[in-house]
C-alpha positions as CSV (number, residue, x, y, z in Angstrom):
1,S,-12.0,23.6,97.1
2,Y,-9.3,26.1,98.1
3,Y,-7.1,25.7,101.2
4,I,-4.2,27.8,102.6
5,D,-2.3,28.0,105.8
6,G,-1.2,31.7,106.1
7,G,-1.9,34.6,103.9
8,A,-3.7,34.0,100.6
9,Q,-7.1,33.8,98.9
10,G,-7.2,37.5,97.8
11,Y,-4.3,38.8,99.8
12,G,-2.5,42.0,99.0
13,L,0.6,43.1,101.0
14,A,1.7,46.5,99.6
15,A,0.4,45.0,96.3
16,V,-2.8,43.7,94.7
17,G,-4.1,40.2,95.2
18,I,-7.3,39.0,93.6
19,Q,-9.1,35.7,93.6
20,I,-12.4,35.3,91.6
21,D,-14.6,32.2,91.3
22,G,-17.5,32.3,88.8
23,Q,-20.0,29.7,90.1
24,G,-20.5,26.4,91.9
25,A,-20.7,25.3,95.5
26,D,-17.2,26.1,96.8
27,T,-15.4,25.7,100.1
28,Y,-12.7,28.3,101.0
29,E,-10.7,27.3,104.0
30,A,-7.8,29.2,105.7
31,D,-6.4,27.6,108.8
32,V,-3.5,28.2,111.1
33,T,-1.9,26.2,114.0
34,S,0.1,27.9,116.7
35,I,3.4,26.3,117.6
36,D,6.0,28.4,119.5
37,A,5.7,31.8,117.8
38,S,3.1,34.3,116.6
39,T,1.0,33.0,113.7
40,W,-1.4,35.0,111.5
41,D,-4.1,34.0,109.1
42,M,-4.6,37.0,106.8
43,S,-6.9,35.7,104.1
44,Q,-10.1,35.9,102.1
45,G,-9.9,39.5,101.0
46,F,-7.1,40.9,103.2
47,G,-5.3,44.2,102.3
48,N,-2.2,45.4,104.3
49,L,0.4,48.2,104.0
50,G,-1.6,50.1,101.3
51,G,-2.3,46.9,99.4
52,V,-5.6,45.7,98.0
53,G,-6.9,42.1,98.6
54,I,-10.1,41.0,96.9
55,I,-11.9,37.7,96.9
56,A,-15.2,37.3,95.1
57,D,-17.5,34.4,94.4
58,A,-20.3,34.9,91.9
59,G,-22.7,32.1,92.9
60,G,-23.4,28.7,94.5
61,N,-23.9,27.6,98.1
62,D,-20.5,28.4,99.5
63,Q,-18.6,27.7,102.7
64,W,-16.1,30.3,104.0
65,L,-14.1,28.7,106.8
66,A,-11.2,30.1,108.9
67,Y,-10.0,28.1,111.9
68,G,-7.2,28.6,114.4
69,F,-6.0,25.6,116.3
70,D,-3.7,25.2,119.3
71,S,-1.0,22.7,118.7
72,G,-0.9,21.8,122.4
73,I,2.7,23.2,122.6
74,P,2.7,26.2,125.0
75,V,3.0,29.5,123.1
76,N,5.5,31.5,125.2
77,H,6.0,34.8,123.3
78,G,3.3,34.9,120.6
79,F,-0.3,34.8,119.7
80,Q,-2.5,33.5,117.0
81,G,-4.2,36.0,114.8
82,L,-7.2,35.2,112.7
83,Y,-8.2,38.0,110.2
84,P,-10.5,36.6,107.4
85,G,-13.4,38.0,105.4
86,G,-12.7,41.5,104.1
87,T,-10.1,43.0,106.4
88,G,-7.9,46.1,105.8
89,F,-4.9,47.1,107.9
90,F,-2.4,50.0,107.7
91,G,-4.0,51.8,104.8
92,G,-4.9,48.6,103.0
93,I,-8.2,47.7,101.5
94,G,-9.7,44.2,102.0
95,I,-12.8,43.1,100.1
96,M,-14.8,39.9,100.3
97,T,-18.0,39.4,98.2
98,D,-20.3,36.5,97.6
99,A,-23.1,37.0,95.0
100,G,-25.8,34.8,93.6
101,K,-28.3,35.1,96.5
102,S,-27.4,31.6,97.6
103,D,-27.2,30.0,101.1
104,D,-23.7,30.5,102.4
105,G,-21.8,29.7,105.6
106,Y,-19.2,32.0,107.1
107,H,-17.5,30.4,110.1
108,A,-14.4,31.7,111.8
109,W,-13.3,30.0,115.0
110,D,-10.0,30.8,116.8
111,N,-9.1,28.4,119.7
112,A,-5.6,28.9,121.0
113,T,-3.5,29.9,124.0
114,T,-3.8,33.6,123.2
115,T,-5.8,35.0,120.3
116,D,-6.3,38.1,118.2
117,F,-9.5,38.1,116.1
118,Y,-10.9,40.4,113.5
119,A,-13.3,39.3,110.7
120,Y,-16.0,40.1,108.2
121,G,-15.6,43.7,107.4
122,F,-12.9,45.0,109.7
123,G,-10.6,48.0,109.2
124,A,-7.8,49.3,111.4
125,F,-4.8,51.7,111.3
126,G,-6.3,53.6,108.4
127,G,-7.4,50.5,106.6
128,T,-10.8,49.6,105.1
129,G,-12.5,46.3,105.3
130,I,-15.6,45.5,103.3
131,F,-17.8,42.4,103.4
132,L,-20.8,42.0,101.1
133,D,-23.2,39.1,100.7
134,D,-26.1,39.9,98.3
135,G,-28.7,37.6,99.9
136,G,-29.8,34.1,100.7
137,D,-30.3,32.3,104.0
138,D,-26.7,32.6,105.4
139,D,-25.1,31.3,108.6
140,Y,-22.4,33.4,110.4
141,A,-20.2,32.5,113.3
142,A,-17.3,34.5,114.8
143,V,-15.9,32.7,117.9
144,E,-12.6,33.0,119.8
145,S,-11.6,31.0,122.8
146,S,-8.3,31.6,124.6
147,T,-6.9,29.4,127.3
148,N,-4.2,31.7,128.7
149,P,-4.3,35.1,127.0
150,W,-1.7,37.9,127.3
151,I,-3.9,40.2,125.2
152,V,-6.5,41.3,127.8
153,P,-9.3,42.0,127.2
154,L,-9.8,39.7,124.2
155,L,-11.3,41.5,121.3
156,N,-13.8,39.8,119.0
157,C,-14.1,42.4,116.3
158,A,-16.5,41.1,113.6
159,Y,-19.4,42.1,111.4
160,G,-18.4,45.6,110.3
161,T,-16.0,47.0,112.9
162,G,-13.4,49.7,112.7
163,S,-10.7,50.9,115.1
164,F,-7.7,53.2,115.1
165,A,-8.8,55.3,112.1
166,G,-10.1,52.3,110.2
167,V,-13.4,51.7,108.5
168,G,-15.3,48.4,108.7
169,V,-18.3,47.8,106.4
170,F,-20.6,44.8,106.6
171,L,-23.4,44.5,104.1
172,E,-25.9,41.6,104.2
173,M,-28.5,42.3,101.5
174,G,-31.3,40.0,102.6
175,G,-32.5,36.5,103.6
176,N,-33.2,34.7,106.9
177,D,-29.7,34.8,108.4
178,H,-28.3,33.5,111.6
179,Y,-25.5,35.3,113.5
180,F,-23.4,33.9,116.3
181,G,-20.5,35.6,118.1
182,D,-18.7,34.4,121.3
183,T,-15.5,35.2,123.2
184,R,-14.3,32.9,126.0
185,S,-11.3,33.4,128.3
186,P,-10.4,32.5,131.9
187,R,-9.6,36.2,132.5
């Protein structure tokens, strides 16, 4: 099992970050908790500022998890950003791959005072995000819930999305898959 709070698991910031796992049923988890400032989870194949971030798993029934939690302390000036699963910002390239045609779970849930959410093949500001799963019966969830957002409207950009001269690529190569996406906010 791999766990990190922040930026890791194939993270490249103006550099190259690579994580490769050969086989086995693995759990990759990257969580953040907001306190009284902006908090970002840039992980699981995240490239930024011209950097390259790659995470690759070659087989096994894997769980890819990224959760954002509200600490209960009011966030006055910041927000919580969750950016897992092959995301590229500012000319960076982020790549996430899972091979072996196994049954995998990809769950990203952000639940905080105000949120910013981009996942699973997202590119922005000239960046490129690539997500690839080569098959199996997979389960996908991309959910954000904000209790008092100052970013309005909330953006749930997942499953191959690009903005601001970015490119987002989402490739799912087969299987009986389940997709769920949801965004909730009082305004």
